[in-house]
All heavy atoms as a GROMACS GRO file, in nm:
protein
  595
    1MET      N    1   0.085  -0.117  -0.004
    1MET     CA    2  -0.004   0.001  -0.002
    1MET      C    3   0.083   0.126  -0.003
    1MET      O    4   0.178   0.132   0.080
    1MET     CB    5  -0.092   0.001   0.121
    1MET     CG    6  -0.190   0.108   0.128
    1MET     SD    7  -0.300   0.104   0.267
    1MET     CE    8  -0.388  -0.048   0.241
    2SER      N    9   0.063   0.217  -0.086
    2SER     CA   10   0.143   0.335  -0.096
    2SER      C   11   0.115   0.434   0.020
    2SER      O   12   0.012   0.423   0.085
    2SER     CB   13   0.117   0.405  -0.232
    2SER     OG   14  -0.007   0.470  -0.232
    3ALA      N   15   0.208   0.530   0.031
    3ALA     CA   16   0.189   0.630   0.136
    3ALA      C   17   0.057   0.707   0.121
    3ALA      O   18  -0.014   0.741   0.215
    3ALA     CB   19   0.304   0.726   0.141
    4ALA      N   20   0.024   0.740  -0.006
    4ALA     CA   21  -0.101   0.814  -0.028
    4ALA      C   22  -0.224   0.731   0.002
    4ALA      O   23  -0.325   0.785   0.050
    4ALA     CB   24  -0.111   0.858  -0.178
    5GLU      N   25  -0.219   0.601  -0.012
    5GLU     CA   26  -0.327   0.517   0.024
    5GLU      C   27  -0.353   0.507   0.175
    5GLU      O   28  -0.458   0.483   0.220
    5GLU     CB   29  -0.314   0.377  -0.038
    5GLU     CG   30  -0.322   0.375  -0.190
    5GLU     CD   31  -0.279   0.245  -0.252
    5GLU    OE1   32  -0.195   0.181  -0.195
    5GLU    OE2   33  -0.334   0.211  -0.358
    6GLN      N   34  -0.245   0.514   0.252
    6GLN     CA   35  -0.250   0.509   0.399
    6GLN      C   36  -0.287   0.642   0.461
    6GLN      O   37  -0.326   0.651   0.576
    6GLN     CB   38  -0.115   0.468   0.453
    6GLN     CG   39  -0.068   0.330   0.410
    6GLN     CD   40   0.071   0.305   0.460
    6GLN    OE1   41   0.106   0.343   0.572
    6GLN    NE2   42   0.153   0.242   0.381
    7ALA      N   43  -0.267   0.752   0.383
    7ALA     CA   44  -0.280   0.887   0.441
    7ALA      C   45  -0.418   0.942   0.426
    7ALA      O   46  -0.499   0.894   0.342
    7ALA     CB   47  -0.181   0.977   0.369
    8ARG      N   48  -0.446   1.046   0.500
    8ARG     CA   49  -0.573   1.116   0.491
    8ARG      C   50  -0.568   1.224   0.385
    8ARG      O   51  -0.479   1.308   0.389
    8ARG     CB   52  -0.608   1.176   0.626
    8ARG     CG   53  -0.654   1.077   0.728
    8ARG     CD   54  -0.698   1.138   0.860
    8ARG     NE   55  -0.799   1.237   0.847
    8ARG     CZ   56  -0.929   1.208   0.861
    8ARG    NH1   57  -0.965   1.086   0.885
    8ARG    NH2   58  -1.022   1.308   0.852
    9HIS      N   59  -0.662   1.226   0.298
    9HIS     CA   60  -0.669   1.328   0.192
    9HIS      C   61  -0.702   1.462   0.253
    9HIS      O   62  -0.794   1.470   0.335
    9HIS     CB   63  -0.772   1.286   0.087
    9HIS     CG   64  -0.786   1.381  -0.020
    9HIS    ND1   65  -0.881   1.484  -0.026
    9HIS    CD2   66  -0.715   1.395  -0.138
    9HIS    CE1   67  -0.869   1.551  -0.138
    9HIS    NE2   68  -0.768   1.504  -0.203
   10VAL      N   69  -0.630   1.566   0.215
   10VAL     CA   70  -0.659   1.701   0.266
   10VAL      C   71  -0.715   1.791   0.156
   10VAL      O   72  -0.808   1.866   0.180
   10VAL     CB   73  -0.529   1.761   0.325
   10VAL    CG1   74  -0.550   1.903   0.368
   10VAL    CG2   75  -0.476   1.678   0.444
   11LEU      N   76  -0.649   1.785   0.042
   11LEU     CA   77  -0.680   1.881  -0.065
   11LEU      C   78  -0.650   1.831  -0.206
   11LEU      O   79  -0.547   1.761  -0.222
   11LEU     CB   80  -0.601   2.013  -0.039
   11LEU     CG   81  -0.595   2.126  -0.134
   11LEU    CD1   82  -0.736   2.197  -0.131
   11LEU    CD2   83  -0.487   2.227  -0.105
   12THR      N   84  -0.730   1.863  -0.299
   12THR     CA   85  -0.702   1.840  -0.439
   12THR      C   86  -0.678   1.977  -0.500
   12THR      O   87  -0.762   2.070  -0.485
   12THR     CB   88  -0.824   1.771  -0.514
   12THR    OG1   89  -0.850   1.646  -0.451
   12THR    CG2   90  -0.790   1.753  -0.662
   13PHE      N   91  -0.564   1.995  -0.571
   13PHE     CA   92  -0.518   2.122  -0.609
   13PHE      C   93  -0.595   2.181  -0.733
   13PHE      O   94  -0.592   2.296  -0.757
   13PHE     CB   95  -0.371   2.127  -0.636
   13PHE     CG   96  -0.288   2.125  -0.511
   13PHE    CD1   97  -0.232   2.004  -0.467
   13PHE    CD2   98  -0.273   2.238  -0.433
   13PHE    CE1   99  -0.157   2.004  -0.350
   13PHE    CE2  100  -0.206   2.235  -0.315
   13PHE     CZ  101  -0.147   2.115  -0.277
   14CYS      N  102  -0.661   2.099  -0.807
   14CYS     CA  103  -0.734   2.146  -0.922
   14CYS      C  104  -0.884   2.102  -0.905
   14CYS      O  105  -0.965   2.179  -0.873
   14CYS     CB  106  -0.676   2.089  -1.055
   14CYS     SG  107  -0.779   2.124  -1.198
   15GLY      N  108  -0.902   1.973  -0.932
   15GLY     CA  109  -1.032   1.921  -0.910
   15GLY      C  110  -1.136   1.962  -1.013
   15GLY      O  111  -1.255   1.925  -1.002
   16LYS      N  112  -1.099   2.038  -1.116
   16LYS     CA  113  -1.197   2.084  -1.217
   16LYS      C  114  -1.189   2.003  -1.344
   16LYS      O  115  -1.259   2.035  -1.446
   16LYS     CB  116  -1.163   2.230  -1.250
   16LYS     CG  117  -1.178   2.327  -1.131
   16LYS     CD  118  -1.139   2.462  -1.170
   16LYS     CE  119  -1.147   2.551  -1.046
   16LYS     NZ  120  -1.098   2.687  -1.076
   17CYS      N  121  -1.118   1.894  -1.340
   17CYS     CA  122  -1.105   1.808  -1.458
   17CYS      C  123  -1.097   1.661  -1.410
   17CYS      O  124  -1.104   1.636  -1.291
   17CYS     CB  125  -0.978   1.837  -1.533
   17CYS     SG  126  -0.829   1.816  -1.441
   18SER      N  127  -1.086   1.574  -1.505
   18SER     CA  128  -1.074   1.434  -1.465
   18SER      C  129  -0.941   1.376  -1.496
   18SER      O  130  -0.933   1.262  -1.537
   18SER     CB  131  -1.192   1.351  -1.531
   18SER     OG  132  -1.177   1.366  -1.675
   19CYS      N  133  -0.841   1.461  -1.491
   19CYS     CA  134  -0.710   1.423  -1.541
   19CYS      C  135  -0.618   1.371  -1.424
   19CYS      O  136  -0.504   1.340  -1.452
   19CYS     CB  137  -0.644   1.540  -1.611
   19CYS     SG  138  -0.616   1.684  -1.508
   20GLY      N  139  -0.666   1.367  -1.309
   20GLY     CA  140  -0.582   1.313  -1.199
   20GLY      C  141  -0.501   1.430  -1.138
   20GLY      O  142  -0.377   1.429  -1.146
   21CYS      N  143  -0.561   1.528  -1.082
   21CYS     CA  144  -0.492   1.647  -1.036
   21CYS      C  145  -0.402   1.618  -0.914
   21CYS      O  146  -0.420   1.522  -0.838
   21CYS     CB  147  -0.598   1.751  -0.992
   21CYS     SG  148  -0.715   1.794  -1.120
   22PRO      N  149  -0.305   1.706  -0.892
   22PRO     CA  150  -0.218   1.691  -0.770
   22PRO      C  151  -0.300   1.692  -0.644
   22PRO      O  152  -0.402   1.765  -0.635
   22PRO     CB  153  -0.124   1.810  -0.780
   22PRO     CG  154  -0.122   1.846  -0.919
   22PRO     CD  155  -0.259   1.820  -0.973
   23GLU      N  156  -0.256   1.618  -0.544
   23GLU     CA  157  -0.334   1.615  -0.418
   23GLU      C  158  -0.232   1.616  -0.302
   23GLU      O  159  -0.126   1.574  -0.311
   23GLU     CB  160  -0.408   1.482  -0.407
   23GLU     CG  161  -0.516   1.469  -0.518
   23GLU     CD  162  -0.596   1.340  -0.509
   23GLU    OE1  163  -0.547   1.237  -0.561
   23GLU    OE2  164  -0.702   1.336  -0.446
   24LEU      N  165  -0.288   1.663  -0.188
   24LEU     CA  166  -0.216   1.679  -0.064
   24LEU      C  167  -0.280   1.579   0.041
   24LEU      O  168  -0.394   1.579   0.053
   24LEU     CB  169  -0.223   1.819  -0.005
   24LEU     CG  170  -0.158   1.845   0.125
   24LEU    CD1  171  -0.009   1.831   0.114
   24LEU    CD2  172  -0.203   1.988   0.173
   25PHE      N  173  -0.190   1.506   0.108
   25PHE     CA  174  -0.230   1.408   0.206
   25PHE      C  175  -0.143   1.431   0.335
   25PHE      O  176  -0.034   1.482   0.328
   25PHE     CB  177  -0.208   1.260   0.160
   25PHE     CG  178  -0.280   1.222   0.042
   25PHE    CD1  179  -0.237   1.252  -0.088
   25PHE    CD2  180  -0.402   1.155   0.055
   25PHE    CE1  181  -0.300   1.211  -0.200
   25PHE    CE2  182  -0.471   1.116  -0.061
   25PHE     CZ  183  -0.424   1.150  -0.189
   26VAL      N  184  -0.198   1.381   0.452
   26VAL     CA  185  -0.119   1.373   0.568
   26VAL      C  186  -0.118   1.232   0.611
   26VAL      O  187  -0.223   1.165   0.629
   26VAL     CB  188  -0.177   1.466   0.683
   26VAL    CG1  189  -0.099   1.442   0.814
   26VAL    CG2  190  -0.181   1.614   0.642
   27ASP      N  191   0.006   1.174   0.630
   27ASP     CA  192   0.019   1.040   0.675
   27ASP      C  193   0.060   1.044   0.823
   27ASP      O  194   0.177   1.061   0.857
   27ASP     CB  195   0.132   0.970   0.590
   27ASP     CG  196   0.144   0.823   0.624
   27ASP    OD1  197   0.088   0.778   0.722
   27ASP    OD2  198   0.214   0.749   0.548
   28HIS      N  199  -0.036   1.024   0.904
   28HIS     CA  200  -0.016   1.027   1.052
   28HIS      C  201   0.072   0.922   1.103
   28HIS      O  202   0.131   0.931   1.213
   28HIS     CB  203  -0.152   1.033   1.129
   28HIS     CG  204  -0.230   1.152   1.094
   28HIS    ND1  205  -0.210   1.274   1.151
   28HIS    CD2  206  -0.336   1.172   1.010
   28HIS    CE1  207  -0.292   1.361   1.110
   28HIS    NE2  208  -0.376   1.301   1.029
   29ASP      N  209   0.089   0.809   1.027
   29ASP     CA  210   0.173   0.699   1.070
   29ASP      C  211   0.318   0.712   1.029
   29ASP      O  212   0.406   0.637   1.071
   29ASP     CB  213   0.116   0.564   1.016
   29ASP     CG  214  -0.021   0.536   1.075
   29ASP    OD1  215  -0.042   0.574   1.192
   29ASP    OD2  216  -0.105   0.472   1.008
   30ALA      N  217   0.345   0.810   0.941
   30ALA     CA  218   0.486   0.830   0.885
   30ALA      C  219   0.572   0.899   0.991
   30ALA      O  220   0.521   0.967   1.081
   30ALA     CB  221   0.478   0.905   0.756
   31VAL      N  222   0.701   0.880   0.973
   31VAL     CA  223   0.794   0.959   1.055
   31VAL      C  224   0.772   1.106   1.034
   31VAL      O  225   0.732   1.143   0.918
   31VAL     CB  226   0.944   0.919   1.029
   31VAL    CG1  227   0.962   0.773   1.073
   31VAL    CG2  228   0.981   0.941   0.890
   32PRO      N  229   0.796   1.198   1.126
   32PRO     CA  230   0.770   1.338   1.105
   32PRO      C  231   0.833   1.397   0.978
   32PRO      O  232   0.774   1.488   0.914
   32PRO     CB  233   0.830   1.404   1.228
   32PRO     CG  234   0.816   1.299   1.336
   32PRO     CD  235   0.845   1.170   1.260
   33GLU      N  236   0.946   1.348   0.937
   33GLU     CA  237   1.017   1.407   0.824
   33GLU      C  238   0.944   1.369   0.690
   33GLU      O  239   0.982   1.423   0.586
   33GLU     CB  240   1.159   1.342   0.811
   33GLU     CG  241   1.255   1.394   0.931
   33GLU     CD  242   1.226   1.305   1.055
   33GLU    OE1  243   1.171   1.194   1.042
   33GLU    OE2  244   1.270   1.354   1.158
   34ARG      N  245   0.849   1.274   0.694
   34ARG     CA  246   0.780   1.229   0.571
   34ARG      C  247   0.630   1.233   0.584
   34ARG      O  248   0.557   1.168   0.512
   34ARG     CB  249   0.828   1.088   0.542
   34ARG     CG  250   0.981   1.083   0.516
   34ARG     CD  251   1.027   0.938   0.495
   34ARG     NE  252   0.961   0.883   0.375
   34ARG     CZ  253   1.022   0.860   0.258
   34ARG    NH1  254   1.149   0.895   0.247
   34ARG    NH2  255   0.958   0.806   0.159
   35ARG      N  256   0.579   1.308   0.683
   35ARG     CA  257   0.434   1.310   0.711
   35ARG      C  258   0.344   1.371   0.604
   35ARG      O  259   0.236   1.335   0.581
   35ARG     CB  260   0.417   1.384   0.843
   35ARG     CG  261   0.283   1.361   0.899
   35ARG     CD  262   0.277   1.361   1.045
   35ARG     NE  263   0.337   1.246   1.105
   35ARG     CZ  264   0.391   1.239   1.226
   35ARG    NH1  265   0.393   1.348   1.300
   35ARG    NH2  266   0.447   1.129   1.267
   36ILE      N  267   0.394   1.471   0.532
   36ILE     CA  268   0.317   1.537   0.424
   36ILE      C  269   0.347   1.465   0.298
   36ILE      O  270   0.461   1.439   0.267
   36ILE     CB  271   0.357   1.683   0.415
   36ILE    CG1  272   0.332   1.758   0.546
   36ILE    CG2  273   0.284   1.746   0.303
   36ILE    CD1  274   0.188   1.754   0.601
   37VAL      N  275   0.242   1.429   0.224
   37VAL     CA  276   0.253   1.355   0.096
   37VAL      C  277   0.190   1.441  -0.012
   37VAL      O  278   0.065   1.476   0.002
   37VAL     CB  279   0.195   1.214   0.103
   37VAL    CG1  280   0.208   1.142  -0.028
   37VAL    CG2  281   0.252   1.138   0.218
   38ILE      N  282   0.252   1.473  -0.116
   38ILE     CA  283   0.199   1.538  -0.227
   38ILE      C  284   0.211   1.446  -0.353
   38ILE      O  285   0.318   1.404  -0.378
   38ILE     CB  286   0.260   1.673  -0.262
   38ILE    CG1  287   0.241   1.765  -0.141
   38ILE    CG2  288   0.203   1.737  -0.390
   38ILE    CD1  289   0.318   1.896  -0.155
   39THR      N  290   0.096   1.414  -0.418
   39THR     CA  291   0.104   1.331  -0.534
   39THR      C  292   0.076   1.418  -0.658
   39THR      O  293   0.007   1.521  -0.650
   39THR     CB  294  -0.004   1.221  -0.527
   39THR    OG1  295  -0.133   1.279  -0.522
   39THR    CG2  296   0.016   1.131  -0.404
   40ASP      N  297   0.124   1.369  -0.772
   40ASP     CA  298   0.096   1.442  -0.895
   40ASP      C  299   0.010   1.354  -0.981
   40ASP      O  300  -0.027   1.240  -0.951
   40ASP     CB  301   0.223   1.487  -0.968
   40ASP     CG  302   0.306   1.372  -1.027
   40ASP    OD1  303   0.258   1.256  -1.030
   40ASP    OD2  304   0.421   1.396  -1.060
   41ASP      N  305  -0.030   1.406  -1.097
   41ASP     CA  306  -0.119   1.340  -1.185
   41ASP      C  307  -0.052   1.230  -1.269
   41ASP      O  308  -0.115   1.170  -1.348
   41ASP     CB  309  -0.194   1.434  -1.273
   41ASP     CG  310  -0.113   1.530  -1.349
   41ASP    OD1  311   0.007   1.550  -1.309
   41ASP    OD2  312  -0.156   1.594  -1.446
   42PHE      N  313   0.078   1.205  -1.243
   42PHE     CA  314   0.147   1.102  -1.310
   42PHE      C  315   0.174   0.981  -1.220
   42PHE      O  316   0.246   0.890  -1.252
   42PHE     CB  317   0.283   1.150  -1.370
   42PHE     CG  318   0.257   1.262  -1.470
   42PHE    CD1  319   0.292   1.388  -1.436
   42PHE    CD2  320   0.207   1.236  -1.593
   42PHE    CE1  321   0.277   1.495  -1.527
   42PHE    CE2  322   0.188   1.340  -1.685
   42PHE     CZ  323   0.223   1.470  -1.648
   43GLY      N  324   0.119   0.989  -1.095
   43GLY     CA  325   0.143   0.882  -1.005
   43GLY      C  326   0.263   0.894  -0.914
   43GLY      O  327   0.293   0.803  -0.838
   44GLN      N  328   0.339   1.005  -0.932
   44GLN     CA  329   0.458   1.024  -0.845
   44GLN      C  330   0.420   1.094  -0.717
   44GLN      O  331   0.312   1.147  -0.710
   44GLN     CB  332   0.557   1.111  -0.922
   44GLN     CG  333   0.606   1.053  -1.053
   44GLN     CD  334   0.675   0.924  -1.037
   44GLN    OE1  335   0.767   0.906  -0.961
   44GLN    NE2  336   0.628   0.820  -1.114
   45ARG      N  337   0.509   1.084  -0.620
   45ARG     CA  338   0.481   1.162  -0.495
   45ARG      C  339   0.605   1.208  -0.435
   45ARG      O  340   0.714   1.160  -0.456
   45ARG     CB  341   0.407   1.068  -0.397
   45ARG     CG  342   0.493   0.955  -0.341
   45ARG     CD  343   0.413   0.883  -0.229
   45ARG     NE  344   0.504   0.798  -0.160
   45ARG     CZ  345   0.514   0.663  -0.180
   45ARG    NH1  346   0.433   0.602  -0.267
   45ARG    NH2  347   0.594   0.588  -0.112
   46ILE      N  348   0.592   1.306  -0.351
   46ILE     CA  349   0.697   1.354  -0.269
   46ILE      C  350   0.650   1.357  -0.128
   46ILE      O  351   0.528   1.372  -0.096
   46ILE     CB  352   0.746   1.503  -0.304
   46ILE    CG1  353   0.632   1.604  -0.300
   46ILE    CG2  354   0.807   1.507  -0.443
   46ILE    CD1  355   0.675   1.749  -0.311
   47GLN      N  356   0.744   1.335  -0.033
   47GLN     CA  357   0.709   1.332   0.106
   47GLN      C  358   0.798   1.434   0.177
   47GLN      O  359   0.917   1.442   0.143
   47GLN     CB  360   0.731   1.197   0.170
   47GLN     CG  361   0.630   1.095   0.106
   47GLN     CD  362   0.657   0.956   0.158
   47GLN    OE1  363   0.715   0.875   0.088
   47GLN    NE2  364   0.609   0.928   0.276
   48MET      N  365   0.745   1.505   0.273
   48MET     CA  366   0.822   1.607   0.345
   48MET      C  367   0.762   1.627   0.478
   48MET      O  368   0.655   1.574   0.515
   48MET     CB  369   0.817   1.739   0.263
   48MET     CG  370   0.680   1.802   0.256
   48MET     SD  371   0.665   1.953   0.156
   48MET     CE  372   0.677   1.883   0.000
   49SER      N  373   0.833   1.714   0.556
   49SER     CA  374   0.789   1.743   0.691
   49SER      C  375   0.681   1.855   0.689
   49SER      O  376   0.675   1.925   0.584
   49SER     CB  377   0.904   1.782   0.782
   49SER     OG  378   0.958   1.902   0.741
   50VAL      N  379   0.616   1.869   0.798
   50VAL     CA  380   0.522   1.984   0.809
   50VAL      C  381   0.593   2.116   0.796
   50VAL      O  382   0.553   2.213   0.732
   50VAL     CB  383   0.441   1.978   0.938
   50VAL    CG1  384   0.358   2.098   0.961
   50VAL    CG2  385   0.355   1.851   0.943
   51GLU      N  386   0.715   2.125   0.854
   51GLU     CA  387   0.796   2.241   0.849
   51GLU      C  388   0.835   2.274   0.703
   51GLU      O  389   0.832   2.395   0.666
   51GLU     CB  390   0.921   2.225   0.936
   51GLU     CG  391   0.894   2.218   1.083
   51GLU     CD  392   0.845   2.081   1.129
   51GLU    OE1  393   0.860   1.984   1.054
   51GLU    OE2  394   0.795   2.076   1.248
   52GLN      N  395   0.872   2.178   0.625
   52GLN     CA  396   0.905   2.197   0.488
   52GLN      C  397   0.786   2.250   0.411
   52GLN      O  398   0.795   2.339   0.325
   52GLN     CB  399   0.962   2.072   0.420
   52GLN     CG  400   1.098   2.033   0.471
   52GLN     CD  401   1.142   1.894   0.421
   52GLN    OE1  402   1.063   1.798   0.434
   52GLN    NE2  403   1.262   1.889   0.371
   53LEU      N  404   0.671   2.192   0.433
   53LEU     CA  405   0.549   2.237   0.366
   53LEU      C  406   0.521   2.378   0.402
   53LEU      O  407   0.484   2.463   0.325
   53LEU     CB  408   0.428   2.149   0.404
   53LEU     CG  409   0.295   2.198   0.342
   53LEU    CD1  410   0.293   2.199   0.193
   53LEU    CD2  411   0.183   2.113   0.402
   54GLN      N  412   0.545   2.421   0.530
   54GLN     CA  413   0.519   2.555   0.576
   54GLN      C  414   0.604   2.652   0.501
   54GLN      O  415   0.563   2.766   0.469
   54GLN     CB  416   0.541   2.568   0.728
   54GLN     CG  417   0.494   2.702   0.779
   54GLN     CD  418   0.344   2.727   0.758
   54GLN    OE1  419   0.260   2.645   0.796
   54GLN    NE2  420   0.312   2.835   0.692
   55VAL      N  421   0.734   2.622   0.469
   55VAL     CA  422   0.817   2.708   0.396
   55VAL      C  423   0.757   2.733   0.256
   55VAL      O  424   0.757   2.841   0.208
   55VAL     CB  425   0.964   2.644   0.385
   55VAL    CG1  426   1.046   2.722   0.283
   55VAL    CG2  427   1.031   2.643   0.520
   56ILE      N  428   0.712   2.618   0.190
   56ILE     CA  429   0.652   2.639   0.062
   56ILE      C  430   0.526   2.725   0.068
   56ILE      O  431   0.509   2.816  -0.016
   56ILE     CB  432   0.613   2.499  -0.001
   56ILE    CG1  433   0.739   2.422  -0.028
   56ILE    CG2  434   0.529   2.511  -0.126
   56ILE    CD1  435   0.711   2.276  -0.057
   57VAL      N  436   0.446   2.703   0.166
   57VAL     CA  437   0.323   2.786   0.186
   57VAL      C  438   0.359   2.940   0.206
   57VAL      O  439   0.302   3.024   0.144
   57VAL     CB  440   0.235   2.736   0.296
   57VAL    CG1  441   0.122   2.829   0.333
   57VAL    CG2  442   0.179   2.600   0.267
   58ASP      N  443   0.456   2.964   0.291
   58ASP     CA  444   0.501   3.096   0.321
   58ASP      C  445   0.557   3.160   0.190
   58ASP      O  446   0.519   3.280   0.163
   58ASP     CB  447   0.602   3.103   0.427
   58ASP     CG  448   0.551   3.065   0.568
   58ASP    OD1  449   0.426   3.065   0.583
   58ASP    OD2  450   0.633   3.032   0.653
   59GLU      N  451   0.636   3.087   0.113
   59GLU     CA  452   0.691   3.145  -0.006
   59GLU      C  453   0.585   3.168  -0.112
   59GLU      O  454   0.588   3.268  -0.187
   59GLU     CB  455   0.802   3.060  -0.062
   59GLU     CG  456   0.928   3.072   0.031
   59GLU     CD  457   1.050   2.986  -0.011
   59GLU    OE1  458   1.033   2.920  -0.116
   59GLU    OE2  459   1.152   2.997   0.056
   60ALA      N  460   0.485   3.080  -0.120
   60ALA     CA  461   0.376   3.103  -0.213
   60ALA      C  462   0.293   3.224  -0.170
   60ALA      O  463   0.258   3.308  -0.255
   60ALA     CB  464   0.291   2.974  -0.221
   61ARG      N  465   0.266   3.234  -0.045
   61ARG     CA  466   0.183   3.338   0.010
   61ARG      C  467   0.253   3.475  -0.020
   61ARG      O  468   0.178   3.579  -0.051
   61ARG     CB  469   0.166   3.323   0.156
   61ARG     CG  470   0.052   3.407   0.215
   61ARG     CD  471   0.029   3.366   0.362
   61ARG     NE  472  -0.051   3.245   0.372
   61ARG     CZ  473  -0.044   3.160   0.465
   61ARG    NH1  474   0.048   3.168   0.561
   61ARG    NH2  475  -0.124   3.049   0.468
   62SER      N  476   0.379   3.481  -0.011
   62SER     CA  477   0.455   3.608  -0.030
   62SER      C  478   0.471   3.642  -0.176
   62SER      O  479   0.515   3.752  -0.214
   62SER     CB  480   0.592   3.601   0.036
   62SER     OG  481   0.678   3.520  -0.045
   63GLY      N  482   0.438   3.549  -0.267
   63GLY     CA  483   0.452   3.572  -0.417
   63GLY      C  484   0.591   3.528  -0.468
   63GLY      O  485   0.617   3.542  -0.585
   64GLN      N  486   0.678   3.485  -0.380
   64GLN     CA  487   0.817   3.450  -0.425
   64GLN      C  488   0.817   3.341  -0.530
   64GLN      O  489   0.887   3.346  -0.624
   64GLN     CB  490   0.900   3.411  -0.303
   64GLN     CG  491   1.042   3.389  -0.336
   64GLN     CD  492   1.132   3.366  -0.216
   64GLN    OE1  493   1.076   3.363  -0.101
   64GLN    NE2  494   1.251   3.339  -0.235
   65ILE      N  495   0.738   3.237  -0.507
   65ILE     CA  496   0.736   3.126  -0.600
   65ILE      C  497   0.687   3.172  -0.740
   65ILE      O  498   0.749   3.145  -0.845
   65ILE     CB  499   0.651   3.008  -0.557
   65ILE    CG1  500   0.715   2.947  -0.434
   65ILE    CG2  501   0.630   2.906  -0.662
   65ILE    CD1  502   0.634   2.839  -0.358
   66THR      N  503   0.581   3.250  -0.745
   66THR     CA  504   0.532   3.304  -0.869
   66THR      C  505   0.635   3.389  -0.938
   66THR      O  506   0.654   3.380  -1.061
   66THR     CB  507   0.397   3.383  -0.848
   66THR    OG1  508   0.300   3.298  -0.789
   66THR    CG2  509   0.346   3.440  -0.978
   67THR      N  510   0.700   3.475  -0.866
   67THR     CA  511   0.798   3.564  -0.923
   67THR      C  512   0.919   3.481  -0.982
   67THR      O  513   0.962   3.503  -1.097
   67THR     CB  514   0.863   3.655  -0.812
   67THR    OG1  515   0.757   3.739  -0.770
   67THR    CG2  516   0.972   3.745  -0.870
   68LEU      N  517   0.961   3.373  -0.914
   68LEU     CA  518   1.073   3.291  -0.962
   68LEU      C  519   1.031   3.214  -1.088
   68LEU      O  520   1.106   3.205  -1.186
   68LEU     CB  521   1.123   3.204  -0.852
   68LEU     CG  522   1.192   3.272  -0.739
   68LEU    CD1  523   1.216   3.169  -0.625
   68LEU    CD2  524   1.319   3.334  -0.780
   69VAL      N  525   0.912   3.154  -1.083
   69VAL     CA  526   0.866   3.076  -1.195
   69VAL      C  527   0.841   3.167  -1.318
   69VAL      O  528   0.884   3.132  -1.432
   69VAL     CB  529   0.738   2.995  -1.162
   69VAL    CG1  530   0.676   2.932  -1.283
   69VAL    CG2  531   0.774   2.888  -1.056
   70ASP      N  532   0.777   3.278  -1.297
   70ASP     CA  533   0.757   3.370  -1.408
   70ASP      C  534   0.887   3.417  -1.468
   70ASP      O  535   0.898   3.426  -1.595
   70ASP     CB  536   0.679   3.492  -1.365
   70ASP     CG  537   0.531   3.462  -1.339
   70ASP    OD1  538   0.484   3.351  -1.372
   70ASP    OD2  539   0.466   3.550  -1.273
   71ALA      N  540   0.988   3.447  -1.390
   71ALA     CA  541   1.116   3.483  -1.442
   71ALA      C  542   1.179   3.377  -1.524
   71ALA      O  543   1.235   3.399  -1.634
   71ALA     CB  544   1.208   3.530  -1.329
   72GLU      N  545   1.170   3.254  -1.475
   72GLU     CA  546   1.228   3.143  -1.550
   72GLU      C  547   1.151   3.116  -1.680
   72GLU      O  548   1.215   3.090  -1.783
   72GLU     CB  549   1.223   3.012  -1.462
   72GLU     CG  550   1.294   2.892  -1.520
   72GLU     CD  551   1.444   2.913  -1.544
   72GLU    OE1  552   1.506   2.991  -1.468
   72GLU    OE2  553   1.491   2.848  -1.635
   73LEU      N  554   1.024   3.119  -1.679
   73LEU     CA  555   0.942   3.109  -1.797
   73LEU      C  556   0.973   3.216  -1.902
   73LEU      O  557   0.967   3.191  -2.024
   73LEU     CB  558   0.797   3.097  -1.767
   73LEU     CG  559   0.749   2.977  -1.689
   73LEU    CD1  560   0.604   2.989  -1.649
   73LEU    CD2  561   0.775   2.851  -1.767
   74ALA      N  562   0.997   3.335  -1.858
   74ALA     CA  563   1.028   3.447  -1.948
   74ALA      C  564   1.160   3.422  -2.022
   74ALA      O  565   1.177   3.480  -2.131
   74ALA     CB  566   1.035   3.576  -1.870
   75LEU      N  567   1.249   3.339  -1.975
   75LEU     CA  568   1.375   3.315  -2.041
   75LEU      C  569   1.349   3.236  -2.168
   75LEU      O  570   1.430   3.245  -2.262
   75LEU     CB  571   1.470   3.234  -1.949
   75LEU     CG  572   1.522   3.303  -1.831
   75LEU    CD1  573   1.606   3.215  -1.741
   75LEU    CD2  574   1.604   3.429  -1.867
   76GLY      N  575   1.246   3.152  -2.171
   76GLY     CA  576   1.210   3.080  -2.292
   76GLY      C  577   1.314   2.978  -2.329
   76GLY      O  578   1.322   2.939  -2.446
   77VAL      N  579   1.389   2.936  -2.241
   77VAL     CA  580   1.491   2.833  -2.265
   77VAL      C  581   1.429   2.698  -2.280
   77VAL      O  582   1.343   2.657  -2.200
   77VAL     CB  583   1.600   2.831  -2.156
   77VAL    CG1  584   1.707   2.727  -2.186
   77VAL    CG2  585   1.664   2.968  -2.150
   78HIS      N  586   1.468   2.619  -2.379
   78HIS     CA  587   1.406   2.487  -2.402
   78HIS      C  588   1.508   2.381  -2.360
   78HIS      O  589   1.610   2.360  -2.401
   78HIS     CB  590   1.365   2.470  -2.545
   78HIS     CG  591   1.258   2.568  -2.581
   78HIS    ND1  592   1.123   2.543  -2.552
   78HIS    CD2  593   1.262   2.683  -2.644
   78HIS    CE1  594   1.054   2.641  -2.590
   78HIS    NE2  595   1.138   2.728  -2.647
   0.00000   0.00000   0.00000
């Protein structure tokens, strides 16, 4: 059984399609360093601590992630 199957579903990041959107889970049985599980629509997953997720949330909230991604996309490098 995968970590996502053992974990409690918290959020689907899109949910407006049937393509298998990214999802956020909390695995209460995992070690603290791997308690947060994010799956993508290709069946892959990443696991991280609550503290690591909080850094991502804080950077997203401040706009830093959008700024960095937009700058990278503007380069148009393939």
